[in-house]
Structure formats: structure tokens, C-alpha cells
N, C-alpha and C positions, 0 to 999 in steps of 0.2 A: 654562663657558656652559652653559647650559642650552640640551640642544635635544633636541626628539624626533627622533630617529632610526632607523631602519625597521628598525634590531638592537631596539630597545625594541618595536617594534609587528613583529614580525619576520614578519604571517602578512599584513597589508598592503602593496599595491604602493605605495611611493613614487613620483611622479613629478615632482617641482618640492620644493627646499629654498630657501627665499630669504632677505631678509633675519631677518624675525619670524617667517612662518610654514612650515610642512610641508603638501604638498599630496600627499593621496593617491587614488588610483584603486580604485574601487567597484564593476567593472562600467561601466552607463553614467552612474555621478553621481560627484563624487567628496568627498571629505573634507580638508575645510579647519580644519588645528590651529595655535590661536597661541600663540606660545611665550612666556617672557619675558621677550625678547631684546628689546634695547633700541640702534635706533640714533641716533648724530646726525653733522652731516655725510656721510650717507650711507657710516659706518665702524659696522659693526654693535660695540658693548660687549663686553668679556670678563664685564661682570658685569651679571647678569637683576635686572631688579626683579620681584621674587615677588606673583606673580599678576596681574601684569601683563595678562597674553594674556586671563584670561580675563573681567578690567572689555573688553579691547578687544572680543572675541567681543561681550558681552553688547550694549555700544554698536551695533556694529555691526547685531544680529539687528534691536535696535530700529528703526533707521532704516532697514534694507530691509523693514520691516513698515507703515510709515507714508509711505513717499514713491515708496507701487508707483502710486499715481494721476498721478504726475509721469512717471516710465518704470519699464516690469518692469525685474526683478534677478534675479540669479542663487539666490536664498537658499533653501530650500526648508523646512528644518526646524532647530533643536536643541537640539530634545526627545530625551535621550538611547534613552528606551525606545522611539524609532520607526526608532536606526538599523539596520542588517542584522546578523543574527546571528553575523558575524564580528569585529564591532564589542564587542560588549556582555564580551567579558573581559579590554577594555584600559578599562575604566570609570575606573579612577583616572589614566588618563594623559588621558581625553576628556572627561570630562563638565566643562562648563561654561565648557570652554575651545575649542568644535571646532565644527563647522554643518554642514548635508549642502547640497552646491550641485549647481546644472548643469552639463555641461563647459560650455568656451565657446571661444571662440579670441580672447585678450587681443589688444586693438592695442597696440600698441609706442610708445607718447605717453600721457602722465600728463597729467588737464585740471587745473589751477590753477587759482581763483578767489580774486581779492585784491580785498578790501575797504577796506582800508588800510595804511599804508604803513608797513611794518617787514620786519627783514630784511636778507634782499638788495634787496629790494626797495627799500628806504629809502638802504643805501649805497649803487647806480645813482642813484636820483633826486636826491641831494647831490650827485654826482657830475656828469651828464649832463641831470635834468630829465624823463630817462623810468623807467618798470620795464619792464623788459623790451620796449624799444621802444617802450613807447608812452608819447606824450607824457603829462605829468601837470602841470596847473597850479602856477603859480610859489606860494613863501610856506606851501607847507604843514610842519607841522611831522611830527617822528619820531611813531609809533601812531594819527595822523588819518586821519577816516573820509576814502576817497575821494566825490568828487563821484558815482560811479558803479562797482560792481563790474567788472573788469577782470579778460577773458581770457588767461592766461600759460603756455601750453601747456609741455610739455620731453617729451625725450625720455625712455625708461626702461632705467634702466644695472641689471642688476646687480650689478655690482662696480666701484667707483669713481665720478664725481660723477652726476647728472643734468645734461642739457644744457635751459639755457630756450632756446627756440626759437620765432619769430612763428607766426600764425596763417597764411601763406604756407606756412611750409616743412611744418606740419601738414597741410598740404589735400594737400602735393606726396605724402607720405608714405600719408599714409590715403585719400586720395579728397576733395574738393571737397564731395560730398553727406555721406559721414559725418561730414568737420570741420565744417562748418555744424552737426550734428545735437548732438556732443558741446558747442560751444559751449554753443547754447542751452540743453540741458538741465543744462549743469552750471551755468551762472549761475540758472536755474531750481531747481533742486537749493539752490545757496547761498543763495539769497531764503529759500527756504521754510526751510531749517536758521538764518538769523539771527533770522527772525522769531518762531521754535518759542524757541529758546536766550535770547532778548531777555528775554522775559518770564516768563523761569529766571531771571535776572541774570546771563545770558553772553551777551559779546558772540564772536560769531564771524570772527574778525579774516580767516581765509586759509583755504584747504581745498584738496586736491586729491581728485578721485577718477578711477577707474578704468574704462572700459568695456572689452566685448567683443561676439561676435558669439555665441548662440545655435546650437541645430543647425537653425533655419526659419532662421538667417541674417538675424535681426535683433539689432539694436544696443540690448545691455542694460547692467547697472549693474552690477561683478561688485568683487573684492576686499574692501576696508572702507570705512564711511560717513564722514562728519564725527569720527571719534574724537582723542584727544589725539596720537595718532602722527600723525596725518594733517591736521590743523588747530592753528591757534593761536585758543584759549580765551581770553578776558581778563573779572573781575570786572565788571561792572559801573557798579558802586555806584563803585569807586573808579578807574573809567577820565577819564583826565585829557591830552590830547593833547601831546607833548612828556616825559612823565617816565613812568619803569618803569611797567610793566602787573601786577596781578595773574594770571597763571595759572593755567592748570589744564591746562595741555601739560607738552612736555618741556621748556618753553623752560629751567627753573629746571638741568635737564641741558647743554643746550646755553651758560648761563650758565657754568655751572663750567666747562665746557672749554675757553671765550674765556679765563679767568683764566687757564688751568695754561700750561706752554713745552710746549702738542702743536703740531705742524704738520698736523692734521686726515690724517693719513695712518696705515695701520696700523703698529703694531701699535696701540690703542687704549692710554688709562690704567687702571687700576683706578681703579672709583668708589668714595669714601668712603661708610659706610653712612649716613652723614647725607642725602648729595646720594642716594644711595637709599630711604632711608626717604620723604625729602620730593618727593621724583618718586613714589612710591607713592601720597602723600596725593594727591596732585594730582589724580593720576587717579581716584581714590577719589569726589573729592568732585564732579570733574565726571559721571561715571557717575550719582551720587547727582542731582545737581542735574538730568540731561537725564531720566531714567529714570524715577526713582519719583515 
């Protein structure tokens, strides 16, 4: 598994090892490093997707830059020549796949916005006519656009599966005022992203955001934003409800894993070279359409 461990950056202080990222402390700021790891069904694959981390880091930096008018965020810079001196010796490990960010206290919930019926939402809808407990009109097809985007928060688990929760449960965890702000800003960010990507031939089907409190106790956007890891992207020109979509995210990996005899628990299966290559190509095309 491709991992940027403390041993590879011995002079930097590792403070968090996540599913996809390592976080290092540099005095009063943090260094985020995006690895080439990929997860599916909340399990980290043993097979990396080469250069995926660079694509994720650049897409997030782009979104952080153009969404500041909606909500402030933790991004400082990804220009390597502006990094502290202690980082310069590790340029080959950091350049293109890292960013400096403000220290924050993350909320223990994920903010998910769904604009279409897909994935677990579709499975629940077929069974009960709801998505994460929210009543949805009858008669919709798989992948069909919802009448309006819905906010479906979840717990944030480092190990195992995240749990969908309702708005009331989220409010009890983080407080009513914070919960309402997270919901409002998440939907506003989703609508902004949907409109932006629609002009570039991509449908933003759903996405997740994360928020935290900065040193001034202000709620800001953190982690990653509208990347192929945290979203479903579909090709607009081939979009048709009820039929499989042309996607730019890790759905190709999910589909492969669904097709084999795997219980969605560790250890994960080795990924064929063709799946690795196709997944990277999807990510690269998403980057080109969004950022270029």
C-alpha cells in the first residue's frame, strides 16, 4: 500500500493518518498530503491508483479558491516554494499532492448532499420510498434527479462504515445552530458546484463536505471539496435515468467490487491493472473538465 509514513518524512510531526491523507503539524499550521490510496465501501484498497493524490489535491485547491464567497475554508497554499524550510527537502514526496492549511477542530459528522437517486439512496428508495429517512416522490427511476437536493448527514468513522443519521441526530451532536449552518452551506456549495460543472459537461450527482471550527471559533469548510473521491460525477451528454451512467469517479471501482465475491470487509481484494488504469483515467478526465 502506498503510504506517506512518518519514516519517509522523519523531521515532520505526523498527527493524523487517514484513509487517504496524512496530516503533519508545522507549528501553527498543518500540512495535508494526499496519498494514492483509494477506499471503497469504507475499506482502503491495498492497490494504489498512481498519481491519484495529485489530482485530488489540485481539484480541492481549485474549489477552495472559488467557493470562499460561500464560506471560508482552511486552505492556505499549495505553492511549494512558499512551504516552510523544513519541507523543502521532501519536495519529491510533497510537490503536487499537498497543501498547507489552517488548524481546525473538525466536526464529527459528514455533510452529504444528494441531487439524484443513486447508490445506497436508490436501494433505500426501492425498499421504503425514502432516502436516509426523507420521503421522496413515488415513481422515480434509478439515477433520476430529485425534485430538489436533499441533505443527508452521516457519522464520520475512521474504521468501518459511516452511519447515515437524520438532521435531528446531527443537531444533538453538534448543536442546532451549527447543524443549520452546515446544512445551508452544504446545499449552497452543492448548487454552486452543480451549476459550474453542468457548464463543463458533468453532472454532480452527490457529494460530501466536512466542516470544522478555526482558531476564531468560526465554522469553515475543511478536508476536500467536490473530488472524485467524495462525489459522484456523470457525463451530461450521456445522462439518462434508469440506465448506467458514464462516470468520472470511483464508481468503476465500486462496480468491480460488487461483481466479485467480496464481503466488503478487510482484507480487500487486489485490483486488476485494468481497473487501476480505468479508475485513474476517470479521475484525470474529471480534473481536466473541472480545472482546465
